[in-house]
N, C-alpha and C positions, 0 to 999 in steps of 0.2 A: 335484330337488325332493322334499321329504318330504311325505307325505300320510297320511291314515287309511286303512289297508287294510280294505276292506269286503266284498270277494268275492275269494277266492283264485284264483290263476292268473296266467299271463304273457301279455300281449298286445303284439303289434308291429303297427303299422298307420299309415295316413294319418289325420291329424287332420280332423275335421269339427266346426267350432265351431257349436253349435246355440243360437240365440237366439230367444226367443219374440217374436211380433209385439207391438209396443207398443200398449197399450190406454189411450187418453186419455179420461178421464171429466170432463165439465164439469158444474158445478152450474147448473141452470136453474130459474127460478120458473115454475110451471105453473098453468093455470086449470082444466083438465079432469082432475080427480082420477080419475074412473072410467076414462078412457082410459088413464092411466098404469098403473092396476091391471090392466086388461085386457091391456096389453102384457106385464106381469109374468107373468100366467097363461099367455099364449101362449109366452113364453120358457121357462117351467118345463116346459110340455108338450113343446116341441122339445128341451129339455135332457134330459128323461127318455127320449126316443126315442134320442138319441145315446148316452146312458149304457147303455141296453139293448143297443145294437149293440156297444159296447165290451165289455160283459160277455160277450156271445156269442162275440166274437172271442177274448178272453182265455181263456175256458173251453175253446175248441177248441184253441188253440195252446200254452197254458201249463198250465192246470189249474183245477179248481174252487176250490181255496183262494185262488189268486192272483186269480181273477175276483171273489172275494168282496168285494174292495175297492170294486167298483162297486155292490154292494148297499148299502154304506155311503154311497156318493155319492148313490144313489137316496133313501135315508132323509134325507140332508142337504138335498137340493134340495126335498124334499116336507115337510120339518120345519115344523110349524105355528108354532113359536116364531120360526124364521128368517123365514118368509114373513110372519107377522103383524108382525114387527119392521119389515120393509120397507114394508108397507102403512101401518103407523102413521106412519112417517117421511114417507111421501108425503102422507098426510092432514094431519098436524099441521104439517109444515114447508112443504107445497106445493112440493115439489121433484120433479124428473124421476126416473123409476124407476132409471135408471143410477146416479145419485148415491146414491139410497137403498140400492141393492144394495151399492155400494162401502162406504158408511159402516157398514152393519150387518155386512157380512162382515169388514171391518177390525177391528171391535170383537171379534168372536168369534175371529178369527185371533190377535189380541193375547192373549186369554184363554188359548187353547190353547198359544200359543207360550211363555207363561210357566210352563207346567207342567213340573215337574222330570222326570217319567217320560218317557224318550225315546220309548217306544212311543206314549204318548198325545200327546206333542208333535207327532207326525206327523199328528194329526187337523187341525192348523193347515194342513198342506200339502194335505190332502184338501179342506178348505173353500176354500182358495185355488184349487184346481182347479175346484171346483163354481162358485164366484163368477165366475171368469174365463170359464167356459163361458157363464154367463148374460149377462155383459157382452158377450162376443163376439157372441152371438145378437142381443142388443138393439141393438148398434152396427153389425151387419152386417159385422164383421171376419172375413175368411177365416182359418180355422184352419190351422196347419201341422202336419205329422206326419213321422214318421221311416220311412215306408214306401217312400219313393222314393229311397233311397240306392243309388247306382250301383256303388260298390266297397266292399270291406271297410274299415271305418273305426273309429276310436276316437272316440266322441262326447265332446266337451268342452262343458260347460254350467255355468251358474251353479247350476242345480238341474234335476231332471227331475220333473215332476208325474206321478201315476199314469197319466193319459191318454197322456203321451208314451211311457212305457215299454211300455204295452199295445200301442201301434201300431207300434213300431219293428220293422224287418225283422231277425229274430233271426239270419238267416244272414249278414247284412252287418255287424251291429254286433259287433265283436270285443272291445271294451273301453269302459269308461265312466269319465270323470273329471269330478267336480263340485266347485264351490267350497264349496257348503253340504252339509249332511247328515252322517250318521254310520252306524254299523253297523246301527241299527234302522230306518233310513229305508225307505220303500217301494221306492225305487230299489235300495237295497242288498239288500233281501229278494228282489226280483224278479231281480236280477243273480245272486245265489247260486242261486236256483231254476233259472235258465237256464244256470248255470255260465259266466257271462260275467265275466271279471276286472274289478274296479272299485275305485276309490279315491275318497275325498272329502276335503274340507277343504283344497283347493289354492287358496290365495288368489290372486285376480286372474288365474287361468289363462285365462279367456275373452279377456283382453286381451293376454296374453303369447303364447299359441299362435295360429297362423294356419292357415286352411284350406290343406291340402296339405303341412303340416309332417309330418315322420315322428316318431312317438312310441313309447316303450316304457313299459308300466306293469307293476308287480308288485303284484297285489292282496293278496298275503299279507303282504309286507314294507312295503307302503305307499310304493312308490318310483315316481317319474315322471321319465323322461328325455326331453327334447325335443331333436330332431335329434341323436341319439347318434352316436358314432364307430363305425367298422367293427368295432373290437374289442369295444365294448359290445354291438353288435347280435349278434355271434357268441356272446358270453357269455350273453346272454339267450335266444338261440335254443336253446342247449344246456340252459339252465334250464327252458325251456318243454317241451322233450322229456322231461326228467327228471320234471317235474310231471305230464305226461300219463301217464307210466308209473306214477307214484305213485297217480294217480286210478284206474287199472285195478286196482291192488293193493287199494285201499280197498274197491272194489265186491266183491272176493272175501271180504270180512269178513262178508257177510250170512250169518246162520245160525250164526256162530261165537260162542263165549263170549268175554267180555272178561277175559282172564287174562294177566298179565305173563309175561315170559320165565322168571322164577323161581317161577311158580305162584301168584301172588297174584290172587285173584278180586275184581273190582270191578263196579259196576253203572253202565251208561251209559244215562241217561234223557233225556227231552225237556222243554223248557219250552213250554207251550201257553197260549192265551188263550180259545179256544172249543172246543166239542165237534168242530167240523169239522177242527181241527188234528190230530186223532187219526189221520186218514188218512196223514199224512206220518210220524207216529211209527211206525206199522205198516210203511209202505213202506220206511223206513230201519232197520227191525229194532231199534227202541228197546226197552229193557228195562223201560219204565215211564214215568211222568210224574213228574218231580222238582219241577215247579212248575206248578200250574194257577192262572192269574191270574183271580180271580173278579170283579174290578172291572168287567169289560166287560159283565157281566150288568146292572150298575147304570147304567153310563154310556151304554149303547145303549138306554135306556128313559127315558120321561118320568115314570116313577113307580117306587117301590120294587118290585123283583121279589118275587112272592109266594113262600111256602115251596114250593108245588107247582112253580112255574116253575123255581126253583133246583134242587129235587130231580130234576126231569127232566133238566136239564143235567148234573148230577153223575152221575146214574145211567147216562146214555148212555156217558160216558167210562169209568166203572167196568166196565160190561158188555162194552164193546168190547175192553178190555185184560185182561179175565178175572181171572186171579190175579196179574197184574203190579201193582206198587204205583202208586197215584195219589195224589200229595201235593197237597192242595188248600189254598191259602193263603186265609185268611179276609180279609174286605174290607179292601183297602188303598187307601182314598181319603181325601180331606180336605185342607184347606189348599191345596196346590198342584194337586190334582185336583178341580176344582170340579164338583159335581153340583147344578144349579139347584134341584131339588125338595127338597134337604136343607137349603137356606138356611144354608150354612156361613159362619162369620164371615170377613171379610177379615183377613189377618194381615201383620205387618211381615216375618216370616221364616217362611213356610209350610213350608219344608223341615224345620224343627225344631218344627213346631207341632202343631195339633189334627188328627191324622191316624191312619190305620191302627188299631192296637189301642187307642189313646187315645180315638178317636172311638167305637169299638165298646163299650168299657167305660163310656162315658158314655151311649150310645144302646143300652141293653140290649135294647130291643124289636127293633131291627135285627139285633143280634148273635145273639140267641137264635133268631130266625127262620132265619138262615143255619145255625147249629149244628144245629138240628132237621133241616133239609134234608140237611145233610152226614151226619148220623147215619142217617137213613132210607136214603140212597143207599149207605151202608156195608154194607148187607145184600146188595148186588148186586155187590160186588167188593172189592178190597184198598185201600180208601181210608184215608188218613192225614190228620190235620188239622195245619195249621201256622199259628202266630200271627206276624204281621209287626211290625216296629218295636218290639220288646220292649227296654226299657231297665232294668227292675228286676224283682226277684223277685215283688213284690206283684202286678204285672200278670199274671204267669203264674198265680199262685194264684187271682186274681180270675177270670181267663178260664176256668180249669179248674172253678171253682165254678159258673159259669154253664153250662158244658158238663154238669156233673153234674145240674144242675136240668133241662136239656133231656132228659137220659137218663131221669130220673125221670118226666117228663111222658109220654115215649113208652112207658115201661113200663106206666103207668097206662092208656094208650090201646091197649095190646097191639099196638103197632107194632114190628116187628123191627128190630134194628140190631146192629152188631158191638160187643159188650160190651167187647172188648179193643182197641178202636181206638187206634192209636198217636197220640200228641200231641207235636209238636215246635215249635221256634221258629226264626225267622230270626236269624242272628247277623250283624247289619249295623251295629251301633253299637259303637265301640271299647270302651266300658265293659263290654259283655257279653263280648267276646272276652277282655279282661283278667281278668274275674271268672268265666270259663267253667267253672272247677272247681266253683263253687257252683251255677251255672245248670244244669249237667249233672245234678244230683241231682233236678231238678224235672221233667224231660222224658224222652221216649223217643228223641229224636234232635235233632241240630242240622242246619240247612242254612245254609251261609254265603252271604250275599247280597253278593257282592263289589262290585257297582255302587255301593251306598251305603256299604259299609265303606271303600272307597277314598276316596270323596268326603268322608266324615266324618273319616277318619284324616288326610288330607292337606289338609283345609279348602279343597277345590277344587270349585266348582260345575261338574259334568261337562257341563252344557248350555251353558256359556259358552265360545264359540269362542276368545276372546282369551286364555284361560288354560288351554285344553285340553291344552297341552304338559305341564302340571304334574300332570295326572291320569294316573297310571301304575301298572298292576297289578304291575310288577316292582320297585316301591319296597321296599327291605328291611324297612321298618317294617310294611308291609302283609303281607308274607310271614311275618314273625315272629308277627303276630297270628293268621294262618291256622294256622300250625304249632301255636301255643299252644292254639288252639281244638280242633284235631284231637286233640292229646295229652290234653287235659283231658276231652274226650268219651270217649275210649277208657279212660282211668283209671276213669271212672264207669260203664263198661260199656255206653255207648250208641254208636250209629253216627253218622258225620258225613258229610254231603253238601255239595254246593255247587251253587247255581242261578244264580249271576251269570255275566256274560260270560266271566270268566276261566276258567270250567270248560271252555270249548270252545277256549281258546287253545292252539294246537299246541305252542308253546314252553313253556307253563306245565304242560301235562298231565303230563309226566314228573316235574316238581318236586312237583306235588300228589300224584302216585302215591308218590313217595319219602317224602313227609310222612305217608302213610297214609290219605289221603282214601278213603272207602268208596264214595261215589256221586258221579258227575259228571252234571250236568243242563245241557243246552244246546239250541240250535236243532236241529231234526230233521235238517237237512242236514249237520250236523257229526258226527253219531253214528258213521258208519262210519270216518271219518278218525280220530276219537278212539280207536276200537277198534283200528285198525291201529297207532297210536302206542303204546297200552298193551301190545298183544301183542308189540311189538318193543322193549320197554323192560324192563330189570331193576330192580325196586324196590330191592334191596339196593345195587346200583351207584350209583343216584341218592342213596340214603340216606347213603352214605359221603361225598357231596359237599356235603350240606346245611350243615354248619358253615361251610365255606368260602364258600358262596353267601351265607349270612345275615350273614357278617362284611364283605361288600363295602359300600362307602360309598354308592353311588348306584344308581338304577334302571338307568342306562345300563351300569354295570359288570356288573350282574346279567344283563342281556340279552346282553351280549357274552360273558360266561362260558357262558351256555346255548348261544349260537351256536357258540362255539369247542369246547366240550367235550361237548355232548349232542346237538344237532341235526345229524344226518348225512344 
């Protein structure tokens, strides 16, 4: 069975099919409104207690960053908008609290579930977790957990909510297989942190697999074998041994430079979402931050973050990384990423709509506040500014004009900043890649956002499970656009990086090196593996293969060529 590989490694073990207890909610007409609201308040209080216990347990057994998910749960269960929505439904419709919780939660889960950004889409799963907790408490349903596993098992589930993964016995769970989810799901992130092999997107696996079946999964290749033959077991036992040896070699990369076999130096940086993520960047010896997603400052608040609040957030990251580069992407919300207090319009096609730089150039008050904060923070480290969703030259010029205005204001106020701060753009729209020779004259650097570049080039909604097979970073057309962008950037004398998922793909890293990519930005957990691959690859050798690779007709042909000729 083919799957989405979400956490590398080989696992062999007994299947444990994990299904959540069914929660049935009935709609009832009530007379005592105050009683129902009091029940809600008590359930929230009990829920907060349970969430705090999960936070403490995860903090001790996994780490502060991973425990942070339960801080988000705490905010959700206490959120005034969420709670007031439930109370309003109870009062106005005279319904029982369970029904009100379900209706309000379903509405917000639907809103988050329709968001394009995979990271933000996971908030739907968080809210699902929180609402189920409330309903379980209200209905008196006993919760199940993964702490009581008796033997080493591969967990097979429709999906795992954060509470499930936080409670599982890490010594007994050797692999995870889910029907839903993807590389950025909480389950996948937790699995990578714990170094548990995992795959997702295996349709109907909870009905196909049975408790006690023997299973093999390859989290790197996205392979699932149910009740394999003896020959297959032997093959994957050997692959598992090779992978464990590979992991030991990657750990030896700490403290080393990222230099190819033929002496080409590149930079391996990390993608982060909050200042807390810097711990993992430092721990994994990252050479900087290639993408700091600032939208979480806005989405985790019920009002626009102030200039000072933003400044403090950017300053922390800049100071902790000292002279290492920190590329901060300006606000990338709108359309599909709804922020209630911005009152954004509903759109027929939000993926191509009023968002990112388009919103910022329209709401100059919001944009300039962020730019002032970024400039102020640049006095404390090596900050660079990056504009997202650029589609034409005018947008760059207009954005730089507002940046100049912010600089002038700070000069008049005698507030220090880096006068020579670098400004770049995300290359994520095919038109920009095709026209990159002209765009390169306007900026100091390019950062290729492959997640959207692939989506827009192939006309595939990457969040749509039914057509996910069409979304492929090995597609020759995508690779040609990447190569064109790198070449045009270099001709204009600017450096070119990549901050999409493809930058951390172990099969694509050699190809991107051969194309001349200067900077690779990825999840912190992939940095040492990427450095090992770079240090054991000859750029010239890969460069000589590029014409043949780019002449191949399909993504499958490209991947096979890489497997047969490059991955050893």
